[in-house]
C-alpha positions in Angstrom: 14.9 4.2 -16.4 15.2 1.4 -13.9 13.8 1.7 -10.3 13.5 -0.5 -7.3 10.3 -2.5 -7.0 8.3 -3.0 -3.8 5.4 -5.6 -3.8 2.8 -4.3 -1.3 1.0 -7.1 0.6 -2.2 -6.4 2.5 -1.7 -4.0 5.3 -3.3 -1.4 7.6 -2.6 2.2 8.5 -4.2 3.6 11.6 -4.9 6.9 13.2 -3.8 7.4 16.8 -7.4 7.3 18.0 -8.1 3.9 16.2 -4.7 2.5 17.4 -5.7 3.2 21.0 -9.1 1.4 20.5 -7.3 -1.6 19.1 -4.1 -1.7 21.2 -4.7 0.5 24.2 -1.5 2.1 25.6 0.8 -0.6 24.1 3.6 1.1 22.3 3.9 0.7 18.5 7.1 -1.2 17.9 9.2 -1.6 14.8 10.1 -4.9 13.1 11.9 -3.4 10.2 12.3 -0.2 8.2 10.7 0.1 4.8 12.4 1.7 1.8 10.5 4.9 2.2 12.2 7.0 4.9 10.4 7.0 8.2 8.0 4.1 7.2 8.2 0.8 8.9 6.7 -2.6 9.4 5.4 -2.7 13.0 5.2 -5.5 15.5 1.4 -5.3 15.5 -1.1 -7.3 13.5 -4.8 -7.1 13.3 -7.7 -9.1 11.8 -9.8 -7.6 9.1 -13.3 -8.9 8.9 -16.4 -8.6 6.8 -19.8 -10.3 7.0 -18.4 -13.1 4.7 -14.9 -13.8 6.1 -11.9 -12.6 8.2 -8.2 -12.4 7.4 -5.9 -12.8 10.4 -2.4 -11.5 10.8 -2.7 -8.3 8.7 0.4 -6.2 9.4 0.1 -2.6 10.7 2.5 -0.2 9.1 3.9 2.8 10.9 4.0 5.6 11.8 0.4 6.4 12.7 -1.4 8.5 10.1 -4.2 11.1 9.9 -6.5 8.5 8.4 -7.2 4.8 8.9 -6.9 2.7 5.7 -6.9 -1.0 4.9 -5.1 -1.9 1.6 -5.9 -5.3 0.1 -5.6 -7.0 -3.3 -8.5 -7.8 -5.6 -7.9 -11.5 -4.7 -8.4 -10.6 -1.0 -11.6 -8.7 -1.9 -13.1 -11.9 -3.5 -12.5 -13.9 -0.3 -13.8 -11.1 1.9 -16.9 -10.6 -0.3 -16.4 -6.9 -0.8 -15.7 -4.6 -3.8 -13.3 -1.9 -2.7 -12.4 0.9 -5.2 -9.0 1.3 -6.7 -7.6 4.5 -5.2 -4.6 6.5 -4.3 -3.6 6.2 -0.6 -5.7 8.5 1.5 -8.6 8.7 -1.0 -11.3 6.8 0.8 -14.3 7.9 -1.3 -16.6 5.0 -1.5 -14.1 2.8 0.4 -15.5 -0.6 1.4 -16.6 -1.1 5.1 -14.5 -3.5 7.1 -14.0 -4.2 10.8 -10.5 -4.1 12.1 -10.0 -6.2 15.2 -7.1 -5.8 17.7 -6.5 -7.3 21.1 -8.3 -4.5 22.9 -11.2 -3.7 20.6 -12.5 -3.2 17.1 -13.2 -0.4 14.6 -15.7 -0.6 11.8 -15.6 2.0 9.1 -15.4 2.6 5.3 -11.6 2.4 4.9 -10.7 -0.5 2.6 -9.2 0.2 -0.8 -7.1 -1.5 -3.5 -4.1 0.8 -3.9 -3.2 2.2 -7.3 0.1 1.3 -8.7 2.4 4.2 -7.8 5.9 5.6 -8.0 7.3 7.2 -4.9 9.6 10.1 -5.8 11.0 13.3 -4.3 10.9 16.7 -6.1 14.6 16.6 -6.9 14.4 13.2 -8.5 11.2 14.2 -10.4 12.9 17.1 -11.9 16.1 15.2 -12.7 14.1 12.4 -14.4 11.9 14.8 -16.5 8.7 13.9 -14.7 7.5 17.4 -13.7 4.0 17.9 -15.0 3.5 14.1 -15.6 0.9 12.4 -13.4 1.2 8.8 -14.6 3.9 6.5 -16.2 4.1 2.9 -17.3 6.1 0.2 -15.7 7.5 -2.8 -17.4 8.6 -6.0 -15.7 11.0 -7.9 -18.0 11.3 -11.6 -17.5 9.6 -14.9 -17.9 6.2 -13.2 -18.0 7.1 -9.7 -19.3 4.3 -7.4 -18.4 3.7 -3.7 -18.9 1.5 -1.9 -16.4 -0.3 1.3 -17.3 -1.6 3.9 -15.0 1.2 4.0 -12.5 0.6 7.2 -10.5 3.4 9.5 -9.4 3.4 10.2 -5.7 5.7 13.1 -4.8 6.9 14.1 -1.4 10.1 15.6 0.1 10.2 12.5 2.3 10.1 9.9 -0.5 12.9 8.0 -2.3 12.5 6.4 -5.7 10.6 3.2 -5.5 7.7 1.7 -7.5 4.9 -0.1 -5.7 2.7 -2.9 -7.1 0.2 -5.0 -5.1 0.5 -8.8 -4.8 -1.8 -9.5 -7.7 0.3 -7.4 -10.1 3.5 -8.9 -8.7 2.3 -12.5 -8.9 0.9 -12.0 -12.4 4.2 -10.8 -13.7 6.4 -13.0 -11.5 8.0 -9.9 -10.0 9.2 -9.6 -6.4 10.3 -7.0 -4.0 13.8 -5.9 -4.7 13.6 -6.4 -8.5 14.5 -3.6 -10.8 11.6 -2.5 -13.0 11.6 -0.3 -16.0 9.7 3.0 -15.9 8.4 4.2 -19.2 7.8 7.9 -19.5 5.0 8.9 -21.8 
């Protein structure tokens, strides 16, 4: 089965409380919609900082969430001098501590992870594709550097549409890019 691929660059999700600390009463604007319904790339960027280094211009994704989370690649973690765990979104157990800096303030908390590879899917699609009861699949990029990825977690929600997310390290290693079609292998 072929699905649309999205390469996920470093980004930040914020709670309303943390957003207000960083941006005050400035409204959260939209630059463009993402593939997942209701999700968007916002007009806001922050700096993420550790004791070793800072990365400027990290995009805030909307809408605001019930948790603050910074998603980076393993390559980013080397330059920041931290070792965040690989986790599903929202699982912040043992997350690395970073400082998020906005124009009006900063927030320091354990919120930095490397996101698991994952397949967004809604319940109807999951049933139609025979994925009910299956937690993980494989994904295969076919091309100049054909690569098969194990441990692609299935993320189900009524609000999702079929799309597979890899981070920039996975994408770069396989020469894949956003908008490619990728083969999902069902165990």
